[in-house]
Each structure stands twice: as C-alpha cells, then as structure tokens.
C-alpha positions in Angstrom: 149.7 128.5 48.8 152.9 129.4 50.7 151.2 132.5 52.1 148.4 130.5 53.4 150.8 128.1 55.2 152.7 131.0 56.8 149.5 132.7 58.0 148.3 129.4 59.4 151.6 128.8 61.2 151.6 132.3 62.7 148.0 131.9 63.8 148.8 128.6 65.4 151.8 130.0 67.2 149.8 133.0 68.5 147.1 130.6 69.7 149.5 128.4 71.5 151.2 131.5 73.1 147.8 132.8 74.3 147.0 129.4 75.8 150.3 129.3 77.7 149.9 132.8 79.0 146.3 132.2 80.1 147.2 128.9 81.8 150.1 130.5 83.7 148.1 133.5 84.8 145.2 131.4 85.9 147.3 128.9 87.8 147.6 130.9 90.9 147.8 129.2 94.3 144.5 129.9 96.1 146.1 129.0 99.4 148.4 132.1 98.9 145.5 134.5 99.4 145.6 136.1 102.8 142.5 138.1 103.8 143.2 141.6 105.3 143.5 141.7 109.1 141.0 143.7 111.1 143.8 146.4 111.6 143.8 147.0 107.8 140.2 148.0 107.7 139.2 151.5 108.7 136.9 151.9 111.6 133.4 153.2 110.9 133.1 156.9 111.7 131.3 157.8 114.9 127.8 159.1 114.1 127.3 162.6 115.5 124.6 165.4 115.3 126.4 168.7 114.6 124.4 170.8 117.0 124.8 168.3 119.8 128.6 168.4 119.2 128.5 172.2 119.4 126.5 172.0 122.7 129.1 169.5 124.1 131.9 171.9 123.2 130.1 174.9 124.8 129.3 173.0 128.0 132.8 171.5 128.5 135.4 172.0 125.9 137.9 169.7 127.5 135.4 166.7 127.8 134.2 167.4 124.2 137.8 167.5 122.9 138.4 164.1 124.6 135.2 162.7 123.1 135.5 164.0 119.5 139.1 165.1 119.1 140.8 163.7 116.0 137.9 161.3 115.5 136.4 160.5 112.1 132.8 161.6 112.4 129.6 161.0 110.3 127.0 163.8 110.2 124.0 162.3 108.5 121.9 165.5 108.1 123.5 168.9 108.1 121.4 171.9 107.2 123.6 174.3 105.2 123.0 177.8 106.7 125.9 179.5 105.1 128.5 178.8 102.3 131.8 180.1 101.3 133.3 179.2 98.0 136.1 181.7 97.9 137.1 182.1 101.5 136.9 185.3 103.4 139.6 187.9 103.6 143.0 186.2 104.0 141.2 182.8 104.9 141.8 180.4 101.9 139.4 177.9 103.3 136.0 177.0 101.8 133.3 175.9 104.1 129.8 174.7 104.8 128.3 176.0 108.0 125.4 175.0 110.2 124.1 177.6 112.6 124.8 181.3 111.9 123.6 182.9 115.2 126.8 183.6 117.1 124.9 183.2 120.4 123.4 179.8 119.7 125.1 177.2 117.4 128.0 177.2 115.1 129.7 174.3 113.4 131.9 175.0 110.4 132.8 172.2 108.0 135.8 173.3 106.0 137.9 172.2 103.1 140.5 173.6 100.8 139.2 171.5 97.9 136.3 173.0 96.0 135.1 169.7 94.6 133.9 168.8 98.1 131.3 171.6 98.1 130.8 172.8 94.5 127.3 171.4 94.3 126.1 172.7 97.7 124.1 175.9 98.3 122.5 177.6 101.3 119.5 175.7 102.5 120.6 172.3 101.3 120.8 169.2 103.4 124.2 167.3 103.2 125.8 164.2 104.7 129.4 164.7 105.8 132.3 162.5 107.0 135.0 164.6 108.6 137.7 165.0 111.2 137.0 167.0 114.4 139.5 169.8 114.8 138.0 171.3 118.0 137.1 174.9 118.7 138.7 177.7 116.7 137.5 181.3 116.6 134.3 180.4 118.4 133.3 177.6 115.9 133.5 173.9 116.2 135.7 173.0 113.2 135.4 169.8 111.2 137.7 169.1 108.2 135.6 167.6 105.3 136.8 164.2 104.1 133.7 163.4 102.1 130.4 165.2 101.4 127.2 164.1 99.7 124.3 166.4 98.9 121.1 164.7 100.1 118.4 167.4 99.5 118.2 168.1 96.7 119.8 164.8 95.6 123.2 165.5 94.0 122.9 169.3 94.6 123.3 172.0 91.9 125.4 170.8 88.9 125.9 174.5 87.8 128.9 176.4 89.2 128.1 178.8 92.1 127.3 182.4 91.2 130.7 183.5 92.5 132.2 182.0 89.3 
C-alpha cells in the first residue's frame, strides 16, 4: 500500500511540474515578436539566359561586368555540354559548361563542392543559382550556389564513371 502511495505522489509531482513548464513556455508575449525587416530578406536573383550573358560579355566586357558583376543570378535552363568531376590538370574546380565551341559561346559554372554536380551528366538540363565572376580564360565564369537537375528530374543517382 505504501508503494502505491509513493508512486501516486511521484506521478502527481511530475504532472504538476509538466503543467508548470508548459504554462511558462506557452506564456510568451506575442507583442514581443518583431517581423524581419526587408533588409534581412535576400533579394531574388536576377533571371539570366547563359548564352545572352556570354554575348553581352563578348560585345562589351565593361558594360557586362557592370550589369552582372557580383550579382546573384538565376539560370532557369542550362544545357550541359561538358562536365568535369575531377578538374583538369592543376585546376581543382569542378564544373558544368554550356557551349563548347571556342568561337561561339562559353559559360562555365564552377564549384569546388562535388555535391552540387554529382547527379549531372552531359546533355542534361539544369537550373542554377550562382554568382557572376566575369571573364576568365575566355569563359564567362559563374560560381554555383545551388543547382537542380531538371531533365531528367533529379539527374543520375549513380556516381559518375570517373569514380
């Protein structure tokens, strides 16, 4: 009988403690909430077509750098013409490239993080958010911040043949 009384007492104490903790945590002052200011919210990236960006840089590099330089850009539909998963020579960067004819169009989307491009292969269509880094070695360079494989959806879940 004593054991039953002790158990009941402990259970009652735990129940009271839970009620006190719950009421304290739920008793927040709703007037204390301050919504974020507009400065705290990132601007939407500027929507760009990769080949038009390349043409802008070829026509007037200074004007294109003023227009795109350092901007966060959204590329809704990039055709992957060439991939690098391991970098080339001493270049540690991995990249997705649209346009492989050196006389026509070249935009290189690069990253040092394999997870950005692991599911992407030549011929796929991807959506990219990146930062413009201007012309380098004859390419318009964009650092990948985010990439999604659109066609085929999700890309290839198997590792690239290089692995």
